[in-house]
N, C-alpha and C positions, 0 to 999 in steps of 0.2 A: 279555249280556256283563257286566252288573253282578253277576249271580249268580256267574259264573266268576271275576270279579275278587275278590269277597269270599271265595269258597271256597278259592281258591289263594293268597290274600294277595298279589296282584300289583299293580303300578303300572298307570297308564293306558296307558303305552307298551308294557309287557310283555304285557298282555292283548290288545292289538291285534296284536302280533307273533305270539303263540301262536294267535290266531284265524286268522291268515293261513297258518300252518304246519300246523295240526291239523285234519283233516277231522271228527273227533268233535265239536270245539267248533262247527264250522260246522253240523253236523247238529243239535246241541243248540239252536242259535239259529234253526233253521227253514229252513236252506238245503237245496235238493234237488240242486244240482250244486256241485262244488268251485269255489270262487271264487279268482281270481288277483289280486285287488286288496284293499286294506284296506277294511273296512266303513265306517269313519269316521275322522276325525281324533281322536287321543287326547284332545284338549281337549274334544271333543264329549261325552264321558262326564260331565265335570264340569258342563257347561251343562245336560245332560239331567237329571242328579240334582237340580240346583237348580230346574229347571222343574217336575218332578213333585212335589218336596217330600216331606214325611213321609207324606201320604196316598197318594201314588203308590208309595212303597216298601212301605207296608202292603198295597197291592193286589198287588204282586209276591209278597210273602210269603204272602198268602192264596191265590194261584194255586198256589204250591208246596205248600201244605197240602192243597188240594183234590185234587192229583194222587195223594196217598197214601190218599185216601178214608177207609175205616174205621180204618186203622192210626193216623191222626193224631187220631182222636177217642177217645182212651183216657181213662179216668176219673181216673187219677193222673198228675201231671206233676212234673217236677223243675225247680226254680228256683234259679238262682245268679247272682251279680253278678260283673262283671269291669270292668276299666278299659280304655277305648278310648284307647290311648296316642297322643300326638301327637309330632311331631318337635321336642321341647324338651329341652335338656340344660343342665347347669350350666356356668358361672354364668349364670343366666337374665337378671338385670338388666343385666349388662355387654353381653351380646349384643343386648339390646333397645335399649340406648342407641346402639349402632352402627347398628341398623336405623333409628332415628329420624334419625340424621345422614344416612344414605343417602336416606331418604324425603324429608327437607326439601330436600336438594340436587336431587332429582328433581322435586319440585313447583316449585321456583324455576326450573329449566331449562324445564319444560313451560310455565309462565306467562310466560317471557321476562323474569324479574327477575334482577338482578345482586346477588349476595350479597357482603358485606364479605369473608368468608373461607369457603371450603368445608370446610377442615380434614379433607379425606378422607384424605390421607396420614398426618396425625397420628392420626386415629382408627384406622387400620389398625395403626399401630405400638403404640397403646395396647391394642388387642385382643391383639396378640402378647405383650404383657407379662403377660397373664393365664395364660399357660401355666405349669404346675407351681406354681400359686399356693398350694397346700397345703404346699409345702415351707417350712420356717422361714426360710430365707434369701431366699425370693422373696415372702413374704407381704406385707411392708410396701411393696415396690415395686408389687405388684399392686393393693393398696388405693389407693395414690396414683394409679395409672393409671385405676382405676375412677372415682374422684372427679373427675378431670380430664375423663374421657370424658362423665360426666354433666353437667358444666359446659358442655362444648362442645355437647351435645345441646340443653340448655336455651337456650343463646345462639342457635343456629341456628333453633330453633323461634320465638323472639322476633323474630329478624330477618326470617323469612319472613312472620310475621303482620303485622309493621309495614309491609312493602312491598306486600302484597297489598291490592287494593281490597276494599271491603266486599262487593260483588257476587260477586267471585271467592272471597272467604274463606268465604262461606256454603256453597260447594261442598265444602270440606274441613273443615267445622266438626266433624263426627263424628270424623274422624280426629285432629284436633288435640285434641279432648276426651280421647281415649285417650292421646295423648302427655302431656297434663297430669296425668292420673291416674297414669301410669307414673313420671313425674319426681317426683311428690309422695309416692308410697307408700314406706313403711318396711319393715323386715324383718318386723315382727310385725303389719303392717296386714292388715285383713280385705278380702276381695274383691280380691285382688291381680290384676294383669294379667301373664300369663306368655307371651302371644303377641300380636303385632300383627295377624296375618291371621285369628286365631280368638280374640277376646277372651273368649268364654264358658268357655275352658279353665280348670280349677282343679286344685289339688294334692290328691291322694288318698293317704292313708296306709293301706295294706292290711296292714301288719304282717309283710311278707315279710322274711326275714333277709338275703337277697342284694340286695334293693331296698327301701329303707325308704319311699320316696315315688315316686309315679307321677304324671305330668302328662297329663291328658286329661279324659275324661268318664266317669262311672260308668254302666254299662249292665247291664240284667237280661235274661237269656236263659232261656226256658222250653222244655224238651224233654219228649217222652213218656218214660214210665218204662222201657219195654222196647225202646228204640231211640234213635237219634240224630236223629230228625225234629224240627226246630225248629218250635215252634207259637207262639212269641211272642218279641219282642225290643223292649225299650223303653230309650231313652236318657234319663237324668235330668239336668236342667239344674243341679241343686245336689247337693252332697255330703251326701246324706241317709243316715241309718242304714238298714241292710238291711231291718229290720222295717217301715219306712215305705214301702218300694218294692213290697211284695207286692200291694197293692191295684191299682196301675196295671197290673201284669203280668197279674193275673187278669182285669181288665176287657178288656184287649186280646185275651187268649186266648179269652175268651167271645165277643167280636165276630167274630174271625177264624174260629173253628170253629163258631159258632152253638151252642155247648155249653159250659156252665161245668164246670170240673173239680170232682170230689167231694173230692179230697185233694191238697194241695200239699205236697211233700216238700222241705225245705230243710236246710241245714247249721246248725251251732250259732251261726254268725254272725248269724242272724236272730232270736235271742232278745232280747227287750226286758227289762223288769224281771222279769216272771214268765212271760209267754206272748206269743205273736204277736198282732197286732191282729185285731179282729173285722171280718170282711168284711160289706159291706152285704147285707141280706137280699134286696133287689130284684134282685141279680145271680143269685141261685140259683133263684128261681121255684119254690118248693115242693119243693126238693131235700131229701134225707134229712139231709145235713150242712149246717149253716148258719154254721159258723165253722171256722177252722183248728184242728186238734187241738193239744193241748199239745206243745211241742217238748222232747224229751228227747235222749238221746245218739244216737238213730237216726232220729228223725222230728221 
């Protein structure tokens, strides 16, 4: 079901509904008779993904590679990078301040503490003031609303911290640390927080004309040259240059296929100062090619 979800770009609820309606999906998942019940709760896919982790996902990818047998063990592979986009939109800071307000109120309610003010209705009105903030007549009003919302978020964070006992505060220490980093960051700060539920998300500038910046994580995908069989997929925790991501992709492809590619074909975005990085010789094990060829207009 995880493979169907990623292939069709579906949500957890949608993939469960399609599995219930489509006999082909049930046959793909190993069922011998048509089932009239949902296979699992949609939230179970999230918990399952967390349990298997990165190693488990690599095993699933390795099984899909082994199904293609000799077709997946081609000497030349294509490698490219993309951005795994997250549900993050502008203005990022204002929306995160509103989430801090909601989260602080929820923590206080869960722990049975009474706040001086919840400011929920005020925060909702301040978020509505951010609409059409790029218009000249609304810009000053939106800026004042954003500053006030940030002040409310910091005040609620201080109020909850003050009233929680030390034993209970340790439970939410990591979450409050993210709140502090978000409230203290500036426009040009490095390692900014763009999401509370996924703090490792960062901003990537891909140079696209219709979309200057994308919020997510950079990922590299490797496919065989004469087909669309995916033989490697790596997610990068930092926004590194494309030429620095080739090594990790080739290492994973070598482990999954038990065969190191002879030639890696990339686009011009992988060029460094003069040529692509040299790959470790231990990966190739007496192969004919011991480093990537110079990258020109075609390779």
